[in-house]
matplotlib code that plots the C-alpha trace (Angstrom):
import matplotlib.pyplot as plt

x = [-51.5, -52.1, -52.4, -51.1, -52.1, -49.7, -52.2, -52.1, -48.6, -47.6, -45.3, -43.8, -40.8, -42.7, -44.9, -48.7, -48.6, -50.1, -52.6, -49.8, -48.9, -49.9, -47.5, -48.0, -45.6, -42.5, -43.3, -44.9, -48.0, -49.6, -49.2, -52.3, -53.3, -54.7, -58.3, -58.5, -59.0, -57.2, -58.2, -56.5, -56.6, -54.8, -54.2, -51.4, -52.2, -49.1, -50.5, -47.6, -44.9, -42.7, -42.0, -38.8, -37.4, -35.1, -31.6, -28.8, -25.3, -22.7, -19.6, -18.8, -16.3, -18.4, -15.6, -14.4, -17.3, -15.0, -12.3, -14.1, -12.4, -9.1, -6.2, -3.2, -5.3, -7.8, -5.3, -3.9, -4.7, -5.3, -2.0, -0.8, -4.3, -4.2, -0.8, -2.0, -5.0, -3.8, -2.0, -5.3, -7.4, -4.9, -6.3, -9.9, -11.6, -14.4, -16.8, -15.9, -16.7, -20.2, -20.8, -19.5, -21.6, -24.7, -24.3, -23.5, -26.5, -28.7, -27.5, -28.1, -31.7, -32.6, -31.4, -33.7, -31.2, -32.7, -29.8, -26.2, -22.8, -19.8, -16.2, -14.5, -10.9, -9.1, -8.6, -6.3, -5.9, -9.2, -11.3, -12.2, -15.9, -16.0, -18.4, -20.5, -20.9, -22.1, -24.6, -26.0, -26.1, -28.0, -30.5, -31.3, -31.9, -33.7, -31.6, -30.8, -27.0, -24.4, -21.4, -18.0, -15.3, -12.4, -8.7, -5.1, -2.1, 0.7, 1.9, 4.4, 7.0, 6.1, 6.0, 2.4, 0.8, -0.7, 1.0, 1.3, -1.1, -4.1, -3.1, -3.9, -2.5, -4.1, -5.0, -6.9, -8.7, -10.0, -11.0, -12.9, -14.7, -15.9, -17.1, -19.1, -20.6, -21.8, -23.2, -24.9, -25.0, -28.6, -28.4, -32.1, -33.8, -35.1, -32.3, -31.8, -28.1, -25.5, -21.7, -19.2, -15.4, -13.3, -9.6, -8.9, -7.0, -5.0, -1.8, -2.8, -2.8, -0.7, -1.4, -2.2, -4.9, -6.4, -6.5, -7.8, -10.6, -11.9, -11.8, -13.8, -16.3, -17.0, -17.2, -19.8, -21.4, -20.7, -19.7, -16.2, -15.4, -12.3, -11.0, -9.9, -8.6, -9.4, -6.3, -3.6, -1.1, -2.7, -2.4, 1.3, 1.9, 0.4, 2.3, 5.6, 4.8, 2.9, 3.9, 0.2, -2.6, -5.0, -7.8, -5.3, -3.8, -7.1, -8.2, -5.0, -6.0, -9.4, -11.6, -13.3, -14.6, -16.8, -19.4, -17.6, -18.0, -15.3, -15.2, -14.5, -13.4, -12.2, -9.3, -10.2, -9.0, -11.6, -10.4, -11.1, -14.8, -15.9, -13.9, -15.8, -19.1, -18.3, -17.6, -20.9, -18.8, -20.3, -18.8, -19.6, -19.2, -18.4, -18.6, -18.1, -15.1, -13.5, -13.9, -12.6, -9.5, -9.1, -9.1, -10.9, -14.4, -15.6, -16.7, -20.1, -22.0, -19.3, -19.1, -22.9, -23.0, -20.5, -22.8, -21.3, -23.6, -23.3, -24.3, -23.5, -21.7, -21.0, -17.6, -15.9, -16.9, -13.3, -13.4, -17.0, -17.4, -21.0, -23.4, -26.2, -27.3, -29.8, -27.1, -24.8, -27.4, -27.4, -23.6, -23.5, -25.8, -23.8, -20.4, -21.4, -23.0, -19.6, -18.0, -20.7, -22.9, -26.4, -28.2, -26.7, -27.2, -30.6, -31.8, -33.6, -30.3, -28.7, -31.7, -31.7, -27.9, -28.7, -31.6, -31.9, -28.3, -27.0, -29.2, -27.7, -24.2, -25.0, -26.9, -30.1, -32.8, -35.6, -34.3, -34.2, -37.5, -41.2, -42.8, -45.0, -42.8, -40.0, -39.0, -41.1, -38.1, -39.0, -38.3, -40.9, -39.8, -41.9, -41.2, -41.9, -38.5, -37.5, -35.2, -38.2, -40.4, -41.3, -40.3, -42.5, -41.6, -41.7, -39.5, -36.9, -36.9, -35.7, -32.4, -32.1, -33.1, -31.2, -33.2, -31.4, -33.7, -36.6, -39.9, -40.6, -38.5, -39.8, -37.5, -38.9, -42.4, -41.7, -41.5, -38.0, -38.3, -41.5, -41.9, -38.1, -37.3, -35.8, -38.2, -37.3, -33.8, -32.6, -30.7, -29.4, -27.8, -26.3, -24.9, -23.5, -21.8, -20.2, -19.0, -17.3, -15.6, -14.5, -12.8, -11.2, -9.8, -8.5, -6.7, -5.4, -1.6]
y = [28.4, 28.4, 31.9, 32.0, 34.9, 35.4, 37.2, 40.0, 39.8, 41.3, 43.5, 43.6, 45.4, 46.8, 49.9, 49.3, 45.7, 45.6, 43.0, 40.8, 39.7, 37.2, 34.7, 32.8, 30.8, 31.9, 35.6, 38.2, 39.2, 41.7, 43.6, 43.7, 46.9, 46.6, 45.3, 44.0, 40.4, 39.6, 36.8, 33.7, 29.9, 29.3, 31.4, 31.4, 33.2, 35.4, 37.3, 36.0, 36.7, 39.6, 39.3, 40.6, 40.0, 36.9, 37.9, 37.7, 36.6, 38.2, 36.5, 33.1, 30.3, 27.3, 24.8, 26.7, 25.4, 22.4, 24.5, 26.8, 28.0, 26.3, 26.7, 28.0, 30.3, 32.2, 34.6, 35.8, 38.6, 37.8, 36.8, 34.7, 33.3, 32.1, 30.6, 28.7, 27.3, 26.6, 23.4, 22.1, 23.1, 21.3, 18.1, 18.7, 15.8, 16.1, 14.6, 17.4, 20.0, 18.5, 18.3, 21.8, 23.3, 21.4, 22.5, 26.1, 26.4, 24.9, 27.4, 30.3, 29.1, 28.8, 32.4, 33.8, 33.8, 32.8, 33.6, 33.0, 33.2, 31.1, 31.7, 28.3, 28.8, 25.8, 22.9, 20.1, 17.1, 15.3, 18.4, 18.9, 18.6, 20.9, 23.4, 20.6, 19.3, 22.7, 22.9, 19.6, 20.7, 23.9, 22.0, 19.6, 22.4, 24.6, 27.8, 30.3, 30.5, 32.4, 30.1, 31.6, 29.4, 30.6, 29.9, 30.3, 29.8, 31.3, 29.1, 29.8, 28.5, 31.4, 34.0, 33.5, 32.3, 28.9, 25.5, 24.3, 21.5, 23.8, 25.7, 24.9, 25.8, 28.8, 27.0, 24.4, 27.1, 28.9, 25.7, 24.5, 27.8, 27.7, 24.1, 25.2, 28.2, 25.9, 23.3, 25.5, 29.2, 30.5, 34.1, 34.7, 36.8, 34.7, 32.1, 29.6, 28.9, 31.2, 31.0, 33.8, 33.8, 34.7, 34.7, 34.5, 37.8, 39.9, 38.5, 34.8, 34.6, 36.2, 39.5, 37.5, 35.6, 38.8, 40.1, 36.7, 36.9, 40.0, 38.3, 35.4, 37.6, 39.5, 36.4, 34.7, 37.8, 36.6, 38.6, 38.7, 38.6, 38.8, 40.0, 43.6, 46.2, 43.9, 44.9, 47.5, 44.6, 43.8, 47.4, 47.5, 44.2, 45.3, 48.5, 46.6, 43.9, 45.8, 49.4, 50.2, 50.0, 47.0, 49.0, 50.6, 47.2, 45.5, 48.6, 48.2, 44.6, 45.8, 44.8, 48.2, 47.8, 44.7, 44.0, 42.9, 42.9, 42.9, 41.4, 43.6, 47.0, 48.1, 50.1, 51.9, 55.5, 58.3, 59.2, 55.5, 55.6, 57.5, 55.0, 52.1, 53.9, 54.8, 51.1, 50.1, 47.8, 46.4, 45.8, 42.8, 44.1, 41.4, 42.9, 39.8, 38.7, 42.1, 42.4, 38.8, 39.4, 43.0, 44.1, 47.4, 48.9, 49.2, 52.8, 51.7, 55.0, 56.9, 54.3, 54.2, 58.0, 58.0, 55.7, 52.2, 49.3, 47.8, 44.3, 42.0, 38.7, 36.3, 35.5, 32.2, 30.2, 30.2, 34.0, 34.5, 31.6, 31.1, 31.4, 33.4, 36.2, 37.9, 38.1, 39.6, 42.3, 43.2, 43.2, 45.6, 48.0, 47.9, 48.2, 51.0, 52.9, 52.7, 54.4, 56.9, 57.4, 56.3, 59.0, 58.0, 54.3, 52.7, 49.1, 49.7, 50.7, 47.4, 45.4, 47.2, 46.4, 42.7, 42.6, 45.2, 46.3, 42.8, 42.2, 45.3, 44.1, 40.9, 42.7, 40.8, 43.5, 40.9, 39.9, 41.6, 43.4, 42.6, 44.2, 42.8, 41.1, 40.3, 36.8, 35.2, 34.9, 35.9, 35.1, 35.1, 35.5, 35.2, 37.3, 34.5, 34.2, 35.9, 38.5, 40.1, 40.5, 44.2, 45.1, 47.9, 47.9, 44.4, 45.1, 47.0, 44.2, 41.6, 43.5, 45.4, 42.5, 39.9, 37.4, 34.2, 31.8, 32.2, 30.3, 30.1, 30.8, 30.8, 30.5, 30.9, 30.5, 27.2, 26.9, 25.7, 26.2, 25.5, 25.9, 26.5, 23.2, 22.6, 20.9, 17.4, 17.7, 15.4, 18.1, 15.6, 13.6, 16.7, 17.8, 14.3, 13.8, 17.3, 16.8, 13.5, 15.0, 18.0, 15.8, 13.8, 16.9, 18.4, 15.2, 14.3, 13.7]
z = [-37.3, -33.5, -32.0, -28.4, -26.2, -23.4, -21.3, -18.7, -17.4, -14.0, -16.0, -19.4, -21.0, -23.9, -24.5, -25.0, -24.0, -20.5, -21.8, -23.1, -26.6, -29.3, -30.8, -34.0, -36.3, -34.3, -34.4, -32.2, -34.1, -31.8, -28.6, -26.4, -24.6, -21.1, -20.9, -24.5, -25.6, -28.9, -31.3, -30.1, -30.1, -26.8, -23.7, -21.2, -18.0, -17.3, -14.3, -12.1, -14.6, -15.6, -19.3, -21.0, -24.5, -24.5, -23.4, -26.0, -25.0, -27.3, -26.0, -24.4, -24.3, -23.4, -23.2, -20.1, -18.0, -17.5, -15.7, -13.2, -10.1, -10.9, -8.4, -10.2, -12.4, -10.4, -8.8, -12.1, -14.6, -18.3, -19.8, -16.8, -16.4, -20.0, -19.6, -16.6, -18.4, -22.0, -21.0, -19.4, -22.4, -24.7, -23.2, -24.2, -25.9, -28.5, -26.0, -23.5, -26.1, -26.6, -22.8, -22.0, -24.8, -23.6, -20.0, -20.9, -23.2, -20.5, -18.0, -20.4, -21.2, -17.6, -17.0, -19.7, -22.6, -25.9, -28.3, -27.6, -29.4, -28.6, -29.4, -29.6, -30.6, -29.0, -31.4, -30.2, -32.6, -33.2, -32.8, -36.4, -35.6, -32.5, -34.0, -35.5, -32.0, -30.8, -33.6, -32.4, -28.8, -29.7, -31.8, -29.0, -26.5, -29.0, -28.4, -31.1, -31.8, -33.7, -33.4, -34.2, -35.7, -33.6, -34.2, -33.1, -35.4, -33.5, -30.7, -28.0, -30.4, -32.7, -30.0, -29.0, -25.7, -26.4, -26.8, -30.3, -29.6, -29.6, -32.8, -36.4, -39.9, -41.4, -44.6, -42.6, -40.5, -43.5, -45.3, -42.2, -41.8, -45.3, -44.7, -41.6, -43.4, -46.2, -43.8, -41.2, -41.8, -42.4, -43.6, -43.4, -40.7, -37.8, -38.5, -35.7, -36.6, -38.0, -38.3, -37.9, -38.1, -35.1, -34.7, -31.0, -31.0, -33.4, -31.8, -31.9, -35.7, -38.4, -40.1, -43.3, -41.4, -40.2, -43.8, -45.1, -42.5, -44.2, -47.6, -46.2, -44.5, -47.7, -49.8, -47.5, -45.9, -42.4, -39.3, -37.8, -34.1, -31.9, -28.5, -28.6, -26.1, -23.2, -21.1, -21.1, -21.4, -24.7, -25.9, -25.0, -26.6, -29.9, -29.9, -29.2, -31.8, -34.5, -33.9, -33.4, -30.9, -31.4, -33.2, -35.6, -36.3, -37.2, -39.2, -41.2, -41.9, -43.2, -40.2, -40.0, -43.6, -42.8, -40.1, -36.9, -33.2, -30.5, -27.0, -24.0, -25.5, -22.1, -23.2, -26.4, -26.4, -26.8, -30.3, -31.3, -30.4, -33.5, -35.7, -34.2, -34.7, -38.3, -38.9, -37.3, -35.0, -31.8, -28.4, -26.2, -22.7, -20.1, -16.7, -14.5, -16.5, -16.5, -12.8, -12.2, -14.2, -13.0, -16.6, -16.0, -16.8, -20.3, -21.0, -22.1, -21.8, -23.7, -26.5, -26.8, -26.9, -29.7, -31.7, -31.0, -30.4, -26.9, -26.0, -23.0, -22.7, -19.9, -21.4, -20.5, -17.5, -16.3, -15.8, -14.8, -13.6, -14.8, -17.7, -16.2, -18.5, -16.1, -13.5, -16.1, -16.8, -13.1, -12.9, -15.9, -14.2, -11.0, -12.7, -15.0, -12.1, -10.4, -13.4, -14.3, -11.2, -10.4, -12.3, -15.7, -15.6, -14.8, -14.6, -17.9, -19.6, -18.5, -19.7, -23.0, -23.4, -22.8, -25.3, -28.1, -27.7, -28.1, -31.1, -32.7, -32.0, -33.9, -36.7, -35.8, -35.6, -35.4, -31.9, -28.5, -28.8, -27.9, -31.0, -33.9, -36.4, -34.0, -33.2, -30.4, -28.1, -24.5, -20.9, -18.1, -14.4, -11.3, -8.2, -5.7, -4.1, -0.9, -2.5, -4.2, -1.2, -0.7, -4.3, -5.7, -9.4, -10.8, -13.9, -11.9, -9.3, -11.8, -12.1, -8.9, -6.6, -8.6, -10.5, -11.2, -13.0, -15.4, -14.9, -18.6, -21.7, -25.3, -28.4, -31.9, -30.5, -28.6, -24.8, -24.0, -20.2, -18.3, -14.5, -14.3, -16.0, -19.4, -21.9, -23.1, -21.5, -18.7, -16.7, -14.1, -16.9, -18.5, -15.1, -14.1, -17.5, -17.4, -13.8, -14.7, -17.8, -15.8, -13.3, -16.1, -17.7, -14.5, -13.5, -17.0, -17.1]

ax = plt.figure().add_subplot(projection="3d")
ax.plot(x, y, z, "-o")
ax.set_aspect("equal")
plt.show()
């Protein structure tokens, strides 16, 4: 096996690795102290690069890249925003799902993200292969994925928010999830593709579906995911509808008895934090989206202090409106400082949330760290752009000065970005196709 020495970086987010690290067979096999030369077959000079673990995106809706900055939606908060966009999303075509996934994954890779989730829950007629298309997009780009089979079964006719066209029967949903698990889910450490099950929200499916989700997760040993405690409106809706706050409701359905992670977690009460920790639940904090929709600020430091795993997510590209993970890390730092003060939240905290923290949320301890035995997933940034001029601490500069684009990105030991360009991907073609389909969707009758 070829041993690659990534040598003598400008800075690296790992202890005892000032001389770089060695990669072999998709794993990090050694950290190199300053001044040492390890056994190696190839050498990459990283003296211009700041190296961090590959960023991990714990929440996204990739289809939403087709509906960025849409008039009629961008001045609303969550429920009204959804009502404005659901009729547009109901016109998605299968080709649009493929294109949106490809573009979002390309954006993520270029921002230093090596592992991403996606929460696809909109299934108009003809979308039976939506997740299959996402698997294909991920394989072509070489990005590691945990794709969640989302769903909605309660339409506006049943007291829900979405039109009936994007909902499915619960028997079909469960059957399709089992099909996807059998076809694509790799339960082994270092897996490139995994499947999770993800009802859109507790109020977008029936209570029976929430309970059946737990049965399915236990049977196949997969994770569960859903939106929870994103807004106060959601809390009030759940109390009015179910007689319980969102966490109590999902707990009653068995969700705290199986591995699960929740998107947003902005409005959990203090007495709910220990329940999340005891369940080993994780939170995908989505700073840009929560700010955009005026949802509030997730109490990240308090949740983490209570023992809850914290990761970061870009969320959908109709409430962010981008798929840039290194920028999401910076936004997390800024927003949490606004809540807790500068002394309590450092750039290193935010970077940890986007790497090791996100890995913990997804129950993937082999990811998010630069250490022997971990996956060879890493991002290399240069500090050649104007915003870095004068920066004294190269690692801190990535976050504080606002890095946007990685120079090199490695996934599973393979370079997927070189010189700021995707490997073996015609980005101009990807962009042009996506733009055409976005116009088609936005003007569809």
